[in-house]
TORKOL-4160 file (C-alpha; in steps of 0.2 Angstrom, whole numbers, padded with zeros to 4 digits, m for minus):
189
<pt num="1" X="0115" Y="0001" Z="0083"/>
<pt num="2" X="0105" Y="m0007" Z="0096"/>
<pt num="3" X="0098" Y="m0024" Z="0093"/>
<pt num="4" X="0079" Y="m0027" Z="0092"/>
<pt num="5" X="0080" Y="m0038" Z="0107"/>
<pt num="6" X="0087" Y="m0024" Z="0118"/>
<pt num="7" X="0070" Y="m0015" Z="0117"/>
<pt num="8" X="0063" Y="m0030" Z="0127"/>
<pt num="9" X="0074" Y="m0027" Z="0142"/>
<pt num="10" X="0063" Y="m0023" Z="0152"/>
<pt num="11" X="0049" Y="m0030" Z="0142"/>
<pt num="12" X="0038" Y="m0017" Z="0135"/>
<pt num="13" X="0020" Y="m0016" Z="0141"/>
<pt num="14" X="0009" Y="m0009" Z="0127"/>
<pt num="15" X="m0009" Y="m0003" Z="0128"/>
<pt num="16" X="m0024" Y="m0001" Z="0116"/>
<pt num="17" X="m0041" Y="0004" Z="0119"/>
<pt num="18" X="m0047" Y="m0013" Z="0124"/>
<pt num="19" X="m0032" Y="m0023" Z="0128"/>
<pt num="20" X="m0016" Y="m0023" Z="0138"/>
<pt num="21" X="m0001" Y="m0031" Z="0129"/>
<pt num="22" X="0010" Y="m0038" Z="0142"/>
<pt num="23" X="0021" Y="m0053" Z="0147"/>
<pt num="24" X="0013" Y="m0070" Z="0148"/>
<pt num="25" X="0014" Y="m0078" Z="0165"/>
<pt num="26" X="0010" Y="m0095" Z="0173"/>
<pt num="27" X="m0006" Y="m0087" Z="0180"/>
<pt num="28" X="m0012" Y="m0086" Z="0162"/>
<pt num="29" X="m0012" Y="m0105" Z="0161"/>
<pt num="30" X="m0031" Y="m0108" Z="0162"/>
<pt num="31" X="m0035" Y="m0094" Z="0151"/>
<pt num="32" X="m0023" Y="m0099" Z="0138"/>
<pt num="33" X="m0028" Y="m0117" Z="0139"/>
<pt num="34" X="m0046" Y="m0112" Z="0136"/>
<pt num="35" X="m0043" Y="m0105" Z="0119"/>
<pt num="36" X="m0028" Y="m0116" Z="0114"/>
<pt num="37" X="m0039" Y="m0132" Z="0116"/>
<pt num="38" X="m0051" Y="m0126" Z="0103"/>
<pt num="39" X="m0047" Y="m0135" Z="0086"/>
<pt num="40" X="m0053" Y="m0120" Z="0076"/>
<pt num="41" X="m0041" Y="m0108" Z="0085"/>
<pt num="42" X="m0026" Y="m0119" Z="0080"/>
<pt num="43" X="m0033" Y="m0124" Z="0062"/>
<pt num="44" X="m0021" Y="m0111" Z="0053"/>
<pt num="45" X="m0006" Y="m0112" Z="0065"/>
<pt num="46" X="0009" Y="m0123" Z="0066"/>
<pt num="47" X="0004" Y="m0131" Z="0082"/>
<pt num="48" X="m0010" Y="m0143" Z="0086"/>
<pt num="49" X="m0024" Y="m0139" Z="0099"/>
<pt num="50" X="m0019" Y="m0142" Z="0116"/>
<pt num="51" X="m0025" Y="m0159" Z="0123"/>
<pt num="52" X="m0021" Y="m0155" Z="0141"/>
<pt num="53" X="m0016" Y="m0141" Z="0153"/>
<pt num="54" X="0001" Y="m0149" Z="0153"/>
<pt num="55" X="0003" Y="m0145" Z="0134"/>
<pt num="56" X="m0001" Y="m0127" Z="0139"/>
<pt num="57" X="0012" Y="m0127" Z="0153"/>
<pt num="58" X="0025" Y="m0134" Z="0141"/>
<pt num="59" X="0022" Y="m0119" Z="0130"/>
<pt num="60" X="0022" Y="m0106" Z="0144"/>
<pt num="61" X="0039" Y="m0114" Z="0150"/>
<pt num="62" X="0045" Y="m0111" Z="0132"/>
<pt num="63" X="0039" Y="m0093" Z="0133"/>
<pt num="64" X="0047" Y="m0090" Z="0150"/>
<pt num="65" X="0064" Y="m0096" Z="0143"/>
<pt num="66" X="0062" Y="m0084" Z="0128"/>
<pt num="67" X="0060" Y="m0070" Z="0140"/>
<pt num="68" X="0075" Y="m0075" Z="0150"/>
<pt num="69" X="0087" Y="m0080" Z="0136"/>
<pt num="70" X="0082" Y="m0069" Z="0122"/>
<pt num="71" X="0072" Y="m0056" Z="0131"/>
<pt num="72" X="0061" Y="m0057" Z="0116"/>
<pt num="73" X="0045" Y="m0066" Z="0118"/>
<pt num="74" X="0026" Y="m0064" Z="0115"/>
<pt num="75" X="0015" Y="m0051" Z="0121"/>
<pt num="76" X="0000" Y="m0059" Z="0130"/>
<pt num="77" X="m0016" Y="m0050" Z="0125"/>
<pt num="78" X="m0026" Y="m0046" Z="0140"/>
<pt num="79" X="m0044" Y="m0040" Z="0139"/>
<pt num="80" X="m0044" Y="m0025" Z="0150"/>
<pt num="81" X="m0062" Y="m0027" Z="0155"/>
<pt num="82" X="m0061" Y="m0045" Z="0160"/>
<pt num="83" X="m0042" Y="m0046" Z="0164"/>
<pt num="84" X="m0042" Y="m0063" Z="0155"/>
<pt num="85" X="m0028" Y="m0068" Z="0143"/>
<pt num="86" X="m0037" Y="m0069" Z="0126"/>
<pt num="87" X="m0022" Y="m0072" Z="0114"/>
<pt num="88" X="m0004" Y="m0067" Z="0110"/>
<pt num="89" X="0006" Y="m0057" Z="0097"/>
<pt num="90" X="0025" Y="m0058" Z="0094"/>
<pt num="91" X="0040" Y="m0054" Z="0084"/>
<pt num="92" X="0048" Y="m0069" Z="0076"/>
<pt num="93" X="0063" Y="m0070" Z="0065"/>
<pt num="94" X="0071" Y="m0054" Z="0071"/>
<pt num="95" X="0085" Y="m0047" Z="0060"/>
<pt num="96" X="0093" Y="m0032" Z="0069"/>
<pt num="97" X="0105" Y="m0029" Z="0054"/>
<pt num="98" X="0091" Y="m0026" Z="0042"/>
<pt num="99" X="0079" Y="m0020" Z="0056"/>
<pt num="100" X="0066" Y="m0033" Z="0050"/>
<pt num="101" X="0054" Y="m0043" Z="0060"/>
<pt num="102" X="0040" Y="m0055" Z="0057"/>
<pt num="103" X="0024" Y="m0055" Z="0066"/>
<pt num="104" X="0014" Y="m0070" Z="0073"/>
<pt num="105" X="m0002" Y="m0070" Z="0082"/>
<pt num="106" X="m0017" Y="m0080" Z="0089"/>
<pt num="107" X="m0033" Y="m0075" Z="0097"/>
<pt num="108" X="m0047" Y="m0084" Z="0106"/>
<pt num="109" X="m0061" Y="m0088" Z="0095"/>
<pt num="110" X="m0073" Y="m0079" Z="0107"/>
<pt num="111" X="m0065" Y="m0063" Z="0101"/>
<pt num="112" X="m0065" Y="m0066" Z="0083"/>
<pt num="113" X="m0073" Y="m0053" Z="0072"/>
<pt num="114" X="m0072" Y="m0039" Z="0084"/>
<pt num="115" X="m0057" Y="m0030" Z="0078"/>
<pt num="116" X="m0047" Y="m0035" Z="0094"/>
<pt num="117" X="m0032" Y="m0042" Z="0084"/>
<pt num="118" X="m0032" Y="m0028" Z="0072"/>
<pt num="119" X="m0031" Y="m0016" Z="0087"/>
<pt num="120" X="m0017" Y="m0026" Z="0095"/>
<pt num="121" X="m0007" Y="m0029" Z="0079"/>
<pt num="122" X="m0008" Y="m0010" Z="0075"/>
<pt num="123" X="m0001" Y="m0006" Z="0092"/>
<pt num="124" X="0014" Y="m0019" Z="0089"/>
<pt num="125" X="0017" Y="m0011" Z="0072"/>
<pt num="126" X="0017" Y="0006" Z="0080"/>
<pt num="127" X="0030" Y="0001" Z="0093"/>
<pt num="128" X="0041" Y="m0007" Z="0079"/>
<pt num="129" X="0042" Y="0008" Z="0068"/>
<pt num="130" X="0041" Y="0022" Z="0081"/>
<pt num="131" X="0050" Y="0015" Z="0096"/>
<pt num="132" X="0062" Y="0002" Z="0088"/>
<pt num="133" X="0065" Y="0010" Z="0071"/>
<pt num="134" X="0061" Y="m0005" Z="0061"/>
<pt num="135" X="0062" Y="m0004" Z="0042"/>
<pt num="136" X="0050" Y="m0019" Z="0038"/>
<pt num="137" X="0037" Y="m0029" Z="0047"/>
<pt num="138" X="0030" Y="m0044" Z="0038"/>
<pt num="139" X="0018" Y="m0058" Z="0042"/>
<pt num="140" X="0013" Y="m0074" Z="0033"/>
<pt num="141" X="m0003" Y="m0084" Z="0034"/>
<pt num="142" X="m0010" Y="m0100" Z="0026"/>
<pt num="143" X="m0019" Y="m0096" Z="0010"/>
<pt num="144" X="m0036" Y="m0101" Z="0018"/>
<pt num="145" X="m0034" Y="m0090" Z="0033"/>
<pt num="146" X="m0045" Y="m0076" Z="0028"/>
<pt num="147" X="m0047" Y="m0068" Z="0045"/>
<pt num="148" X="m0028" Y="m0067" Z="0047"/>
<pt num="149" X="m0026" Y="m0059" Z="0030"/>
<pt num="150" X="m0039" Y="m0046" Z="0034"/>
<pt num="151" X="m0030" Y="m0041" Z="0050"/>
<pt num="152" X="m0014" Y="m0039" Z="0039"/>
<pt num="153" X="m0023" Y="m0028" Z="0027"/>
<pt num="154" X="m0032" Y="m0018" Z="0040"/>
<pt num="155" X="m0015" Y="m0014" Z="0048"/>
<pt num="156" X="m0008" Y="m0007" Z="0033"/>
<pt num="157" X="0002" Y="m0022" Z="0026"/>
<pt num="158" X="0002" Y="m0026" Z="0008"/>
<pt num="159" X="0001" Y="m0043" Z="m0001"/>
<pt num="160" X="0018" Y="m0046" Z="m0008"/>
<pt num="161" X="0015" Y="m0064" Z="m0015"/>
<pt num="162" X="0012" Y="m0082" Z="m0013"/>
<pt num="163" X="0025" Y="m0093" Z="m0006"/>
<pt num="164" X="0022" Y="m0110" Z="m0014"/>
<pt num="165" X="0025" Y="m0126" Z="m0005"/>
<pt num="166" X="0034" Y="m0115" Z="0008"/>
<pt num="167" X="0032" Y="m0124" Z="0025"/>
<pt num="168" X="0027" Y="m0141" Z="0031"/>
<pt num="169" X="0013" Y="m0139" Z="0043"/>
<pt num="170" X="0004" Y="m0153" Z="0051"/>
<pt num="171" X="0013" Y="m0165" Z="0040"/>
<pt num="172" X="0008" Y="m0157" Z="0024"/>
<pt num="173" X="0017" Y="m0144" Z="0013"/>
<pt num="174" X="0007" Y="m0128" Z="0013"/>
<pt num="175" X="0007" Y="m0112" Z="0002"/>
<pt num="176" X="0008" Y="m0096" Z="0012"/>
<pt num="177" X="0003" Y="m0078" Z="0008"/>
<pt num="178" X="0016" Y="m0065" Z="0012"/>
<pt num="179" X="0011" Y="m0048" Z="0018"/>
<pt num="180" X="0022" Y="m0033" Z="0024"/>
<pt num="181" X="0023" Y="m0015" Z="0029"/>
<pt num="182" X="0039" Y="m0005" Z="0027"/>
<pt num="183" X="0044" Y="0011" Z="0035"/>
<pt num="184" X="0040" Y="0022" Z="0021"/>
<pt num="185" X="0022" Y="0015" Z="0020"/>
<pt num="186" X="0019" Y="0018" Z="0039"/>
<pt num="187" X="0008" Y="0033" Z="0044"/>
<pt num="188" X="0018" Y="0041" Z="0058"/>
<pt num="189" X="0006" Y="0051" Z="0069"/>
């Protein structure tokens, strides 16, 4: 059985109607900083808003090391029209034995409410089930993150429960909602 990571060598480029999902590069630093510096964008994430471009560079350094060492790193979400990086989406916590991944994602606030993240996540789910052969794709969000929960629901994920006092985020224990889609729920086209 192939590992999940083996499907990322070479890194898969995915496309949707409005976006290109591709590796993040240092050329994306300004675009990434633009949205990562907005407090509203990081409100429901594990990280704080970037205070400087150096914060963004440190994150891109981390991403580049993931591409090199694990082969598995985030897809940068590029707006096809403007060619700008507007967010990212990635598989976290991969378990090749159980063929399970967790999704994480973030999107520039300038693109909220337009269905962009639903489009990108749908494509990443499709890749997971149709190309890799995953059995389960799950995602978690803070209870108050209604936008993220809507993305999960619109992409076919089902609410599986509340994870009480699950994770310390920004110095406070937080409850998280757990969503998932399993292979038998997925609509192969």
